[in-house]
N, C-alpha and C positions, 0 to 999 in steps of 0.2 A: 752458761758455758758454751752453748752452741752459738749464741749471738757473738760472744767474744772471738770464737774461732772464725766466724764469717767475717767479722770486722778486720781481724788480723790478715786474713786472706785478701780482702779488698785492698787494704793498705799496701800489702806486698805487691799485688798486681799493679796498683797505681804507680808505685815506685819503679817497677820494671818498665812500665809504659813510658814514663817521663825520661828514664835513663835511655831507653831506645830512641826516643825522639831527639834527645840531646846529641846522640851519636849518629843521627841521620839513618837510624835503623828501623823506623816504623814502617812495616811492610804492607800496610793497608793500601789496597789498590794495585799492588805490584804483581806481575806475573813472571814466573821463571822462564827463561828462553834457552836454557842449557840443561839437558836432563842428567848430566854427570856420567852417562854410560856410553853414548854414541854421538856421532856428528850429525845426527838428524836435525834438519833445520839450519845447517851451516854448510857453506861451500868454500873450499880452499884446496891448496895443494897438499895432499896427504904425505908427501915427502917431508913436509915440515910441520904438519899439524896432526894431532891425534888426541885420543882420550886416554888418560892414565890415572889410576887411583882416584877416579871421580873428578879429575881436573881436565880442563881444556888446555892442552900443552902445545906450545910452539917451540921448536928446537932446530938449531943449526949445528950440525956435527962436522968433523973434519972431512968426512967423505961426502957430505951433502952441503956444499957452499951455495951462497946466493949471489946472483948478479944484480937483482933489483929487490926492493922491499916486497914482501909477500903477505897478503892479508887472507884471513878467513872471515867470510862475510855472512851475517845473519840473513836468512831468507824469509823472515817473517813480516817484512814490510819496510817502509821508508819513513820512520817517525820524524815528526816535526817538533812539536812541543812535548817534552818528555823529561822524565827523571830516570837515570840509569844508576844502579848500584852493583858493585862487584868487589871481589877480593882478588889481589894479585900477589905473586911472588916471582922474583926475577934474579938470575945469577949476577954476580958482580960485573961481568963484562957484557951484560945483556942490554939490548935496546929494543923497546917495543912501544906500544901506545894503543889507545882506543879511539878509533875514528868514528865520527858521527856526522849526520847531514852531509854525507859524502856521495861521490859518483864513481863509476868505473872509469879508469884512465885508459883511453883508447890506445891500442897498439901494444900494451904491456900486460902480460898475463897476471891475474890476481893482484892488480894494482888499484889503489883508490886515490882520489884527490878530495880533500875536504878537511874540516876541523878535526883536530886530534888532541886528546888529553895525553900528553907525553909521559912516558915511563922509561926510566933507565936504571941499570943496576947500581951505578955510582951516585945516583940521585942528584946529578947536576941539573937535569931538566924536568924531573918528575913533577907533575902538577901544572906545568905551563901550557899555554894554548898555542899549538903549532899547526899551521895549515899545510898539510901534506900536498906536495906538487902544486902549491898555490902561492899565497902571499907569505909563506914561511912563518916566522915567529910573530904572533899577534900580541901576546902578553907573556913576559917572563914571570917566573914564580914571584909572588908578592906584589904584582901590579894589578891595579884597576885601570882599565884602558877603554877609550872610545876610538873606534875606527870611523873616520869621516867618509862621507860619500866622495867619490873621485871618478875621473874619466881616465886616469892613468892606467897603463898596462902593467902586467906583473913585472915586466922587465924595468919599467920606469919607476915603480914604487918600491921595489925590493933592493936591499943592499946588505951585505954581510949577514945573510941568512935571517933578515928581519924586515918587517914591513915599516918603512921609514915614516909613513904617514900616521902611524899609531900615536895617539895622544894619551899620555899617562895622566890620569885624573885623580889618583889616590894610591895609598899604600895599604897593603894587607899585612905588612911586616917585612923584615929583611929576608932575602932569599936564604941566607945561612940559618936564621932562626927557624924558618919554616922547614928547611932541610932536616934540622935536628929532630923533627917530629915524624920523619919517615924512616921506617925500619929497613935495614939493608939485609938482603937475602932472607927475608921473613915475610909473613903475610901482612899486607896493608889493605885498607879499604879505599875504594875510589868511588866517588859520586859525581855524576855530571847532571847539571840542571840546565836544560835548553828551553827557554820560553821567549817567544818573539825573537827579538834580535839580541837578547841577553844570554850569555853563555858563562856558566860558573863551574869551576873544577874544585872539588874538595878531596883531600887526602886525609884519612883517619879523622874525619869530621871537621877538618879545618879548611877554610876557603883559601885556595892557593892562587887562583887567577880568576879575574872577573872582566869579561869583555862585552861591551855594547857595540855591535857591528851595524853601522849605518851605511855600509857600502853595499848598495843593492845590485851593483854590477858583478862583484866577485863573491859576495856572501851568499849563503844558501839558507832556505827556510825549512828544508826537509831533505832526507836522503838516506843512504845506506849506513849500516852500523857494522863495524868490523874490528878485529884485533890484528896487530902487526908483528911480524918478525922482520927485523931490520938487517940490512947487509952488514957484515963485519965478522968478527971472530966467533968461534963456537959459543953458543949461549942457550939458555933455556928460560922460558917464561911460562908461568902457570896461572890460569884463571879459574875461579869457582864462584858459586852463588851469584850468577849473572841474572839480574832481575830488572824489569822495566815497567814504568808506569807512564802512560800517556796523559798529558795535562790538558 
């Protein structure tokens, strides 16, 4: 009887383990970088960022508008190769994103430039790879893209809010079919895998954008990590369960 119970427990545990792996939720090697209680380890404008109900909250209110995008930045290092997992919830009119391998943008308070896993309440852009204050859109949702080496400036290579030199090498599914997997005004999971020059964005366990960046002039191998509140109408974005594993 004891052996049967042990076997049942083992089978149940194994099933949970594989289910977690399938959803990108195997936490082995990860560390939490948000304590759910304070902004310890994070730096940003507290007019727009706070902790509430255990969540990291960014909010624009009618009496506190923004002139430029404002980030709260993790102070624990500048990761290069890593895997980041978190959950987010955003209001319908919201616009946010998770920046990584980024740098402070000179002359603008609380601004970053660098890669971003885009997030918005209407889910028009959620999952795509957008380079904040840089080459702009590197891969739309559903695209597998290679960015070639170039000597062109940002002004020469960018057009209509996209990097024109990006080469689409494959499809991960249509943008609309992937959008259907993202919940509106509810919790979603986001997973970013940055290894070498390959950058992958997953939402709810599904690969949404896959970029191989061969541009050594404009690309970055490491940098700051931060969350964004974007200029625009009143909005609210919440983050929780923020964990990172260096690869």
